[in-house]
C-alpha positions, 0 to 999 in steps of 0.5 A: 234797537238798543237804548241810547247810550246803552252797550251793544251786544258786541260790547257786552260780549267783548272780553267773555271767555268762549267755551268751545261747544262739544261735538254734539252730532257725534255725541247724539249719534252715540246716544241714539245708537245705545238707545237703539241697542236697548230697543232691539233687545226689548223686541227680542233681537239677539245680542249680536244684532243689538250691539257690537259684541267685539267691543268691551265698552258696548257690554259695559254701556249696555248694562248702564243703559238698560238700568237707566231705561228701566229706572226712568220708565222707558223700558218695562221688561216682564220677568214672569219667566223668572219669578211667576210675577207678571205685569207692572207688579213684577217688582214684588220679587220673592226672595227665593225667585231663582227656585221658581223658574217656569221657562227658559228665556231667550238671550234678549230677555236673559240679557235684560234681566242680567242688567236689571236695576233690582239686584235680586233679579240680576242674581236670579237671572245668573242661574240661567247663564250657565251654558249660555255663552252668548251672555258670558260677557254680561256675567263678567259685568255682574262679577264686578257688581256692587251687590255681594250676592250677585257678584258671588254667583257671577264669579261661580258661573265664570269659574265654571264656564270660562275654562270650557268657553269656546274660542269665540266666547272667550275672545269677547268675554276676556276684554270685558273682564280686563276692562272691569278689572280696574274697578273696585270689585272687578279684581276677582274676575281678572285674577280668574282670567289671569290664572286661566292664561298662566296655567290653562290650555295653551290653545286659549292663550293662542286664541287671545293673542292671535285672534282677539281684536282687543289690544289690552287682551292681547297684551295680557295673553303675551304676558302669559306667553312670555312667562310660560316660555311658550313661543320660540324667537321666530314665533315672537317675531311673527307676533311682533310683525303681525300685531298693530298694538304698540305694546305688543309689538315692543314686547314681542320684538324685544323678546324675539331679539333676546331669544338670540335666534337672528337667522330666524328672527331678523328677516321677519322683524325687518319685514314688518310694516312697523318702524319699532319692529324694524328697529328691533330687527336692525338692533339684532344685527349688531348681536349677530355681528352683521353690522354692514347689513344695517346700512340700507336702513339708514334711509328707512321711513321710520326715524327710530329705525334710522337711528338704530341703523346709525348706532349699529354702523358705529358699533361696527366701526363705520361712520353713518354721516359719511355714508349719508354724505356719499348717498346724497352726492351719488347719482341715485339719492335715496329718498330719505338720505337728506333727512338722515343727514340732517339728523346726524350731520353738521350745519357748517359742512352739510347745509350747503349740500342739502340746499343743493338738493332742494332743487333735485328732480325727485320730489321726495328728495327735495322734501327730505332736504327741506326737512334736513335743513330744518333739523340743522337749523339752517333754513333760509326763509327766501328759499323756503318761500320759493318752495311754497310753489313746488309741485310736490305737496310734501315739499310744500308741507316741509317748507311751511313747517320750516317757515312757520313751525 
């Protein structure tokens, strides 16, 4: 019960700015997952069972998480294998710890040492990293270390190990190097990788371009391919058609078109699932003098591809608007013909035809007609409201968009 005359809670809260709460469940899950990775390493689990080794961020976060856990007492790894010092007194490291090695550590203990807050431990642990491909990504992390002695030793290990690394090890290490290359001290390792791609074994370039799941790494590999002229037009077209990274698709497709091998490249580009790659294939038809072959792509699901098809037809002396009108009045209307007409037609001429097509028997045609009317700014609210009860969900979506934006 509030005091007489006093403001109620609603009155107190009125006018206050509401700040949306963060997505706490997902944040909590991520934090717990990262803590679990550290705990698994503490129990001796190998790295591939402790974290997702294919994600460069996982390695970078592991470094920070181990350091945080040690500093706050949640983790107290013994480095007796490294220094000869056991128990809680291990912080009293000898200056020449690396020369007092007593045994070969397993990868979990080596990983914890490479991430330790004490720079002398990190530096000494690097002496064990040579010939241990499972920790090479952590060596890459140390190559961007703030401590110069640690950084210098890590770069020396990378310089020796990276050219001879297996394809699998290179595919998980290169993304870490590239991520850290944006840091203040990460440039040296990035230059080392760049030199390997531009002057090293072609098989390693192929490994990263065709087999690495990390998009930025595939972009770097593609840059090396283009600079070295390693692939034919067909090879570049296959890269563009098979990759899902938009930058790789764009650059590879453009290079494939520039190779001027249309008989080999155009079928591959046009068969891609990506609209931007199909658009490049349609554009290549103009250079090959095959303008008429662009007409089927007037009805492509990609707006970019449709626009390129219209341009190619115009370059060949044909009017795409006339082609759309003919398609929309024919017996078998292509699904996206009304949409294409809305993209390039005129309201006074084409809006009546599109209104008729809102009653077409094909749901996709009706939806495309509604979208075309919206593009022509020829929406009739009453007609759109009636279409809100259409059995085709796509028609309802387009009608709502036409009415409410």
